[in-house]
VMD Tcl script that builds the backbone (N, CA, C; Angstrom):
set m [mol new atoms 345]
animate dup $m
set s [atomselect $m all]
$s set {name element resname resid chain x y z} {
  {N N MET 1 A -2.460 -18.900 -9.059}
  {CA C MET 1 A -1.429 -18.039 -8.497}
  {C C MET 1 A -1.926 -17.421 -7.196}
  {N N THR 2 A -1.039 -17.331 -6.222}
  {CA C THR 2 A -1.365 -16.673 -4.966}
  {C C THR 2 A -0.800 -15.262 -5.000}
  {N N TYR 3 A -1.648 -14.303 -4.723}
  {CA C TYR 3 A -1.238 -12.906 -4.662}
  {C C TYR 3 A -0.800 -12.571 -3.237}
  {N N THR 4 A -0.116 -11.445 -3.089}
  {CA C THR 4 A 0.226 -10.939 -1.762}
  {C C THR 4 A -0.428 -9.589 -1.603}
  {N N ILE 5 A -1.140 -9.419 -0.499}
  {CA C ILE 5 A -1.751 -8.132 -0.195}
  {C C ILE 5 A -1.003 -7.543 0.995}
  {N N TYR 6 A -0.547 -6.313 0.809}
  {CA C TYR 6 A 0.239 -5.606 1.819}
  {C C TYR 6 A -0.625 -4.554 2.491}
  {N N GLY 7 A -0.500 -4.452 3.801}
  {CA C GLY 7 A -1.237 -3.433 4.529}
  {C C GLY 7 A -1.103 -3.649 6.020}
  {N N ILE 8 A -2.077 -3.122 6.771}
  {CA C ILE 8 A -2.107 -3.326 8.211}
  {C C ILE 8 A -3.460 -3.926 8.589}
  {N N LYS 9 A -3.438 -4.744 9.630}
  {CA C LYS 9 A -4.604 -5.552 9.963}
  {C C LYS 9 A -5.836 -4.725 10.330}
  {N N ALA 10 A -5.678 -3.672 11.083}
  {CA C ALA 10 A -6.828 -2.957 11.640}
  {C C ALA 10 A -7.479 -1.958 10.688}
  {N N CYS 11 A -6.989 -1.855 9.481}
  {CA C CYS 11 A -7.493 -0.860 8.525}
  {C C CYS 11 A -8.810 -1.328 7.893}
  {N N ASP 12 A -9.826 -0.451 7.884}
  {CA C ASP 12 A -11.128 -0.794 7.292}
  {C C ASP 12 A -11.019 -1.095 5.798}
  {N N THR 13 A -10.204 -0.318 5.088}
  {CA C THR 13 A -10.046 -0.547 3.651}
  {C C THR 13 A -9.411 -1.909 3.402}
  {N N MET 14 A -8.473 -2.291 4.245}
  {CA C MET 14 A -7.849 -3.611 4.136}
  {C C MET 14 A -8.898 -4.704 4.333}
  {N N LYS 15 A -9.769 -4.513 5.321}
  {CA C LYS 15 A -10.806 -5.516 5.587}
  {C C LYS 15 A -11.719 -5.671 4.376}
  {N N LYS 16 A -12.071 -4.558 3.743}
  {CA C LYS 16 A -12.920 -4.607 2.544}
  {C C LYS 16 A -12.215 -5.346 1.408}
  {N N ALA 17 A -10.945 -5.040 1.206}
  {CA C ALA 17 A -10.190 -5.677 0.123}
  {C C ALA 17 A -10.044 -7.179 0.375}
  {N N ARG 18 A -9.731 -7.552 1.601}
  {CA C ARG 18 A -9.570 -8.967 1.920}
  {C C ARG 18 A -10.893 -9.709 1.774}
  {N N SER 19 A -11.982 -9.093 2.199}
  {CA C SER 19 A -13.307 -9.703 2.033}
  {C C SER 19 A -13.625 -9.887 0.552}
  {N N TRP 20 A -13.311 -8.872 -0.260}
  {CA C TRP 20 A -13.574 -8.960 -1.697}
  {C C TRP 20 A -12.817 -10.139 -2.296}
  {N N LEU 21 A -11.543 -10.265 -1.945}
  {CA C LEU 21 A -10.727 -11.361 -2.476}
  {C C LEU 21 A -11.307 -12.717 -2.066}
  {N N GLU 22 A -11.705 -12.827 -0.794}
  {CA C GLU 22 A -12.264 -14.087 -0.303}
  {C C GLU 22 A -13.590 -14.407 -0.999}
  {N N GLU 23 A -14.448 -13.410 -1.152}
  {CA C GLU 23 A -15.748 -13.624 -1.810}
  {C C GLU 23 A -15.590 -14.048 -3.266}
  {N N HIS 24 A -14.489 -13.653 -3.891}
  {CA C HIS 24 A -14.253 -13.987 -5.293}
  {C C HIS 24 A -13.284 -15.162 -5.467}
  {N N GLY 25 A -13.002 -15.859 -4.373}
  {CA C GLY 25 A -12.182 -17.060 -4.438}
  {C C GLY 25 A -10.736 -16.830 -4.836}
  {N N VAL 26 A -10.228 -15.643 -4.539}
  {CA C VAL 26 A -8.842 -15.321 -4.893}
  {C C VAL 26 A -7.934 -15.661 -3.708}
  {N N GLU 27 A -6.967 -16.531 -3.959}
  {CA C GLU 27 A -6.017 -16.887 -2.906}
  {C C GLU 27 A -4.995 -15.772 -2.729}
  {N N TYR 28 A -4.692 -15.475 -1.474}
  {CA C TYR 28 A -3.712 -14.427 -1.214}
  {C C TYR 28 A -2.991 -14.693 0.101}
  {N N ALA 29 A -1.803 -14.128 0.196}
  {CA C ALA 29 A -1.052 -14.101 1.449}
  {C C ALA 29 A -1.122 -12.664 1.952}
  {N N PHE 30 A -1.261 -12.498 3.255}
  {CA C PHE 30 A -1.342 -11.167 3.846}
  {C C PHE 30 A -0.001 -10.806 4.475}
  {N N HIS 31 A 0.550 -9.669 4.058}
  {CA C HIS 31 A 1.796 -9.158 4.633}
  {C C HIS 31 A 1.454 -7.899 5.426}
  {N N ASP 32 A 1.536 -7.992 6.730}
  {CA C ASP 32 A 1.244 -6.862 7.613}
  {C C ASP 32 A 2.538 -6.071 7.793}
  {N N TYR 33 A 2.623 -4.907 7.135}
  {CA C TYR 33 A 3.896 -4.215 7.227}
  {C C TYR 33 A 4.075 -3.447 8.513}
  {N N LYS 34 A 3.077 -3.441 9.355}
  {CA C LYS 34 A 3.292 -2.904 10.692}
  {C C LYS 34 A 3.992 -3.953 11.551}
  {N N ALA 35 A 3.627 -5.219 11.344}
  {CA C ALA 35 A 4.232 -6.311 12.117}
  {C C ALA 35 A 5.520 -6.820 11.470}
  {N N SER 36 A 5.520 -6.933 10.133}
  {CA C SER 36 A 6.651 -7.550 9.435}
  {C C SER 36 A 7.566 -6.553 8.735}
  {N N GLY 37 A 7.185 -5.280 8.722}
  {CA C GLY 37 A 8.004 -4.275 8.063}
  {C C GLY 37 A 7.872 -4.337 6.549}
  {N N ILE 38 A 8.579 -3.449 5.897}
  {CA C ILE 38 A 8.612 -3.393 4.440}
  {C C ILE 38 A 10.015 -2.940 4.058}
  {N N ASP 39 A 10.497 -3.385 2.921}
  {CA C ASP 39 A 11.851 -3.006 2.540}
  {C C ASP 39 A 11.835 -1.911 1.469}
  {N N ARG 40 A 12.955 -1.244 1.356}
  {CA C ARG 40 A 13.107 -0.143 0.403}
  {C C ARG 40 A 12.841 -0.614 -1.030}
  {N N GLU 41 A 13.257 -1.845 -1.351}
  {CA C GLU 41 A 13.099 -2.364 -2.713}
  {C C GLU 41 A 11.619 -2.404 -3.129}
  {N N HIS 42 A 10.749 -2.882 -2.244}
  {CA C HIS 42 A 9.314 -2.907 -2.558}
  {C C HIS 42 A 8.782 -1.493 -2.766}
  {N N LEU 43 A 9.135 -0.590 -1.869}
  {CA C LEU 43 A 8.653 0.791 -1.994}
  {C C LEU 43 A 9.138 1.440 -3.282}
  {N N GLN 44 A 10.393 1.198 -3.633}
  {CA C GLN 44 A 10.924 1.764 -4.876}
  {C C GLN 44 A 10.182 1.199 -6.084}
  {N N GLN 45 A 9.904 -0.094 -6.072}
  {CA C GLN 45 A 9.185 -0.721 -7.182}
  {C C GLN 45 A 7.782 -0.126 -7.302}
  {N N TRP 46 A 7.079 0.010 -6.170}
  {CA C TRP 46 A 5.722 0.564 -6.197}
  {C C TRP 46 A 5.740 2.013 -6.672}
  {N N CYS 47 A 6.743 2.769 -6.249}
  {CA C CYS 47 A 6.848 4.172 -6.675}
  {C C CYS 47 A 7.165 4.269 -8.167}
  {N N ARG 48 A 7.992 3.366 -8.680}
  {CA C ARG 48 A 8.265 3.352 -10.123}
  {C C ARG 48 A 6.995 3.060 -10.907}
  {N N GLU 49 A 6.202 2.134 -10.398}
  {CA C GLU 49 A 4.994 1.718 -11.109}
  {C C GLU 49 A 3.860 2.745 -11.004}
  {N N HIS 50 A 3.707 3.359 -9.835}
  {CA C HIS 50 A 2.536 4.211 -9.587}
  {C C HIS 50 A 2.869 5.674 -9.301}
  {N N GLY 51 A 4.132 5.964 -9.014}
  {CA C GLY 51 A 4.516 7.310 -8.583}
  {C C GLY 51 A 4.415 7.414 -7.069}
  {N N TRP 52 A 5.382 8.081 -6.465}
  {CA C TRP 52 A 5.398 8.156 -5.002}
  {C C TRP 52 A 4.185 8.904 -4.453}
  {N N GLU 53 A 3.632 9.816 -5.242}
  {CA C GLU 53 A 2.470 10.574 -4.781}
  {C C GLU 53 A 1.270 9.662 -4.549}
  {N N THR 54 A 1.181 8.570 -5.307}
  {CA C THR 54 A 0.092 7.602 -5.138}
  {C C THR 54 A 0.360 6.684 -3.956}
  {N N VAL 55 A 1.608 6.286 -3.775}
  {CA C VAL 55 A 1.954 5.310 -2.738}
  {C C VAL 55 A 1.942 5.945 -1.342}
  {N N LEU 56 A 2.312 7.198 -1.240}
  {CA C LEU 56 A 2.330 7.892 0.058}
  {C C LEU 56 A 0.912 8.303 0.433}
  {N N ASN 57 A 0.467 7.867 1.596}
  {CA C ASN 57 A -0.880 8.187 2.081}
  {C C ASN 57 A -0.849 9.498 2.857}
  {N N ARG 58 A -1.096 10.598 2.156}
  {CA C ARG 58 A -1.092 11.912 2.805}
  {C C ARG 58 A -2.353 12.174 3.609}
  {N N ALA 59 A -3.409 11.402 3.347}
  {CA C ALA 59 A -4.689 11.636 4.026}
  {C C ALA 59 A -4.712 11.039 5.435}
  {N N GLY 60 A -3.814 10.129 5.726}
  {CA C GLY 60 A -3.823 9.456 7.020}
  {C C GLY 60 A -3.313 10.328 8.149}
  {N N THR 61 A -3.696 9.957 9.369}
  {CA C THR 61 A -3.301 10.747 10.535}
  {C C THR 61 A -1.791 10.714 10.764}
  {N N THR 62 A -1.135 9.616 10.423}
  {CA C THR 62 A 0.317 9.529 10.634}
  {C C THR 62 A 1.031 10.615 9.843}
  {N N PHE 63 A 0.654 10.797 8.582}
  {CA C PHE 63 A 1.271 11.840 7.763}
  {C C PHE 63 A 0.884 13.224 8.279}
  {N N ARG 64 A -0.373 13.412 8.600}
  {CA C ARG 64 A -0.838 14.737 9.038}
  {C C ARG 64 A -0.175 15.181 10.342}
  {N N LYS 65 A 0.261 14.219 11.159}
  {CA C LYS 65 A 0.908 14.557 12.438}
  {C C LYS 65 A 2.376 14.949 12.286}
  {N N LEU 66 A 2.945 14.738 11.105}
  {CA C LEU 66 A 4.340 15.124 10.892}
  {C C LEU 66 A 4.494 16.631 11.028}
  {N N ASP 67 A 5.680 17.073 11.438}
  {CA C ASP 67 A 5.890 18.513 11.470}
  {C C ASP 67 A 6.098 19.026 10.048}
  {N N ASP 68 A 5.896 20.325 9.887}
  {CA C ASP 68 A 5.929 20.920 8.556}
  {C C ASP 68 A 7.246 20.677 7.829}
  {N N ALA 69 A 8.348 20.641 8.560}
  {CA C ALA 69 A 9.660 20.428 7.930}
  {C C ALA 69 A 9.709 19.066 7.235}
  {N N GLN 70 A 9.070 18.066 7.814}
  {CA C GLN 70 A 9.075 16.737 7.219}
  {C C GLN 70 A 8.163 16.664 5.990}
  {N N LYS 71 A 7.163 17.537 5.928}
  {CA C LYS 71 A 6.188 17.506 4.833}
  {C C LYS 71 A 6.602 18.376 3.642}
  {N N THR 72 A 7.546 19.272 3.835}
  {CA C THR 72 A 7.922 20.177 2.757}
  {C C THR 72 A 9.004 19.564 1.876}
  {N N ASP 73 A 9.051 20.042 0.638}
  {CA C ASP 73 A 10.050 19.596 -0.338}
  {C C ASP 73 A 10.096 18.076 -0.480}
  {N N LEU 74 A 8.923 17.445 -0.461}
  {CA C LEU 74 A 8.891 15.990 -0.627}
  {C C LEU 74 A 9.289 15.604 -2.044}
  {N N ASP 75 A 10.057 14.551 -2.131}
  {CA C ASP 75 A 10.367 13.916 -3.411}
  {C C ASP 75 A 10.317 12.415 -3.155}
  {N N GLU 76 A 10.594 11.616 -4.171}
  {CA C GLU 76 A 10.476 10.171 -4.006}
  {C C GLU 76 A 11.372 9.640 -2.904}
  {N N SER 77 A 12.603 10.089 -2.858}
  {CA C SER 77 A 13.547 9.597 -1.866}
  {C C SER 77 A 13.078 9.915 -0.445}
  {N N LYS 78 A 12.650 11.136 -0.218}
  {CA C LYS 78 A 12.182 11.550 1.105}
  {C C LYS 78 A 10.894 10.802 1.471}
  {N N ALA 79 A 9.999 10.629 0.492}
  {CA C ALA 79 A 8.747 9.912 0.743}
  {C C ALA 79 A 9.031 8.457 1.131}
  {N N ILE 80 A 9.968 7.814 0.428}
  {CA C ILE 80 A 10.319 6.425 0.747}
  {C C ILE 80 A 10.908 6.343 2.154}
  {N N ASP 81 A 11.769 7.284 2.522}
  {CA C ASP 81 A 12.331 7.292 3.878}
  {C C ASP 81 A 11.229 7.405 4.925}
  {N N LEU 82 A 10.237 8.292 4.679}
  {CA C LEU 82 A 9.117 8.447 5.607}
  {C C LEU 82 A 8.319 7.145 5.720}
  {N N MET 83 A 8.048 6.497 4.581}
  {CA C MET 83 A 7.261 5.262 4.589}
  {C C MET 83 A 8.005 4.109 5.249}
  {N N LEU 84 A 9.339 4.067 5.085}
  {CA C LEU 84 A 10.129 3.044 5.763}
  {C C LEU 84 A 10.065 3.235 7.278}
  {N N ALA 85 A 10.144 4.484 7.712}
  {CA C ALA 85 A 10.125 4.790 9.143}
  {C C ALA 85 A 8.732 4.584 9.736}
  {N N GLN 86 A 7.699 4.881 8.955}
  {CA C GLN 86 A 6.314 4.798 9.428}
  {C C GLN 86 A 5.465 4.098 8.365}
  {N N PRO 87 A 5.423 2.766 8.354}
  {CA C PRO 87 A 4.679 2.053 7.310}
  {C C PRO 87 A 3.197 2.429 7.219}
  {N N SER 88 A 2.639 3.029 8.268}
  {CA C SER 88 A 1.245 3.480 8.212}
  {C C SER 88 A 1.044 4.551 7.145}
  {N N MET 89 A 2.127 5.154 6.681}
  {CA C MET 89 A 2.028 6.189 5.643}
  {C C MET 89 A 1.943 5.612 4.239}
  {N N ILE 90 A 2.000 4.283 4.114}
  {CA C ILE 90 A 1.871 3.654 2.799}
  {C C ILE 90 A 0.380 3.484 2.518}
  {N N LYS 91 A -0.057 3.962 1.370}
  {CA C LYS 91 A -1.457 3.787 0.994}
  {C C LYS 91 A -1.773 2.302 0.953}
  {N N ARG 92 A -2.959 1.946 1.406}
  {CA C ARG 92 A -3.296 0.536 1.465}
  {C C ARG 92 A -4.655 0.273 0.841}
  {N N PRO 93 A -4.781 -0.975 0.461}
  {CA C PRO 93 A -3.758 -2.016 0.370}
  {C C PRO 93 A -2.916 -1.873 -0.884}
  {N N VAL 94 A -1.813 -2.605 -0.899}
  {CA C VAL 94 A -1.057 -2.811 -2.133}
  {C C VAL 94 A -1.214 -4.294 -2.451}
  {N N LEU 95 A -1.797 -4.583 -3.595}
  {CA C LEU 95 A -2.007 -5.964 -4.017}
  {C C LEU 95 A -0.968 -6.307 -5.075}
  {N N ASP 96 A -0.074 -7.221 -4.736}
  {CA C ASP 96 A 0.969 -7.658 -5.656}
  {C C ASP 96 A 0.435 -8.847 -6.445}
  {N N MET 97 A 0.298 -8.642 -7.755}
  {CA C MET 97 A -0.253 -9.670 -8.635}
  {C C MET 97 A 0.842 -10.346 -9.459}
  {N N GLY 98 A 2.080 -10.162 -9.051}
  {CA C GLY 98 A 3.199 -10.780 -9.763}
  {C C GLY 98 A 3.771 -9.857 -10.816}
  {N N ASP 99 A 3.017 -9.608 -11.889}
  {CA C ASP 99 A 3.524 -8.755 -12.969}
  {C C ASP 99 A 3.172 -7.286 -12.775}
  {N N ARG 100 A 2.311 -6.998 -11.805}
  {CA C ARG 100 A 1.952 -5.605 -11.514}
  {C C ARG 100 A 1.293 -5.527 -10.149}
  {N N THR 101 A 1.060 -4.307 -9.688}
  {CA C THR 101 A 0.418 -4.098 -8.397}
  {C C THR 101 A -0.759 -3.148 -8.549}
  {N N LEU 102 A -1.674 -3.247 -7.597}
  {CA C LEU 102 A -2.774 -2.289 -7.471}
  {C C LEU 102 A -2.592 -1.590 -6.133}
  {N N VAL 103 A -2.763 -0.263 -6.109}
  {CA C VAL 103 A -2.632 0.501 -4.876}
  {C C VAL 103 A -4.001 1.068 -4.532}
  {N N GLY 104 A -4.426 0.841 -3.281}
  {CA C GLY 104 A -5.757 1.258 -2.869}
  {C C GLY 104 A -6.762 0.172 -3.225}
  {N N PHE 105 A -7.989 0.321 -2.754}
  {CA C PHE 105 A -9.004 -0.683 -3.056}
  {C C PHE 105 A -10.202 -0.046 -3.741}
  {N N LYS 106 A -10.431 -0.486 -4.967}
  {CA C LYS 106 A -11.632 -0.142 -5.714}
  {C C LYS 106 A -12.155 -1.454 -6.276}
  {N N PRO 107 A -13.361 -1.879 -5.868}
  {CA C PRO 107 A -13.885 -3.162 -6.326}
  {C C PRO 107 A -13.848 -3.312 -7.842}
  {N N ASP 108 A -14.180 -2.251 -8.577}
  {CA C ASP 108 A -14.174 -2.331 -10.040}
  {C C ASP 108 A -12.787 -2.629 -10.584}
  {N N ALA 109 A -11.767 -1.971 -10.016}
  {CA C ALA 109 A -10.387 -2.181 -10.477}
  {C C ALA 109 A -9.951 -3.618 -10.170}
  {N N TYR 110 A -10.328 -4.134 -9.007}
  {CA C TYR 110 A -9.999 -5.524 -8.661}
  {C C TYR 110 A -10.676 -6.473 -9.655}
  {N N ALA 111 A -11.950 -6.226 -9.954}
  {CA C ALA 111 A -12.693 -7.103 -10.864}
  {C C ALA 111 A -12.050 -7.124 -12.248}
  {N N VAL 112 A -11.637 -5.966 -12.751}
  {CA C VAL 112 A -10.990 -5.883 -14.062}
  {C C VAL 112 A -9.644 -6.620 -14.011}
  {N N ALA 113 A -8.873 -6.400 -12.949}
  {CA C ALA 113 A -7.548 -7.013 -12.843}
  {C C ALA 113 A -7.616 -8.529 -12.744}
  {N N MET 114 A -8.667 -9.044 -12.125}
  {CA C MET 114 A -8.803 -10.492 -11.943}
  {C C MET 114 A -9.384 -11.157 -13.196}
  {N N GLY 115 A -9.845 -10.334 -14.136}
  {CA C GLY 115 A -10.382 -10.875 -15.383}
  {C C GLY 115 A -11.791 -11.317 -15.188}
}
mol reanalyze $m
mol bondsrecalc $m
mol representation Tube
mol addrep $m
């Protein structure tokens, strides 16, 4: 099976995740959501599976640069709108394994998920 890894090309965490997959012989397709965008359906699915608080990258500079009005009273709907407008606010990578996804990169979690 070929997995899909979602993220942006220049991200260090993405580079680590892609290297890990390659070193372990895992085939994957790379979806750059800065270049190719992301749709609401994917974001809603990831938020259902992990919670919007996990999917929204609050630690990144894109989120931190938002004005206070955009950061207050966040809920899933508002978070998804922000991520659609600025895909850099999506925590990366998101690894789609078909029946589930992994958000973020932890080598141990990847190793367990790959069996």
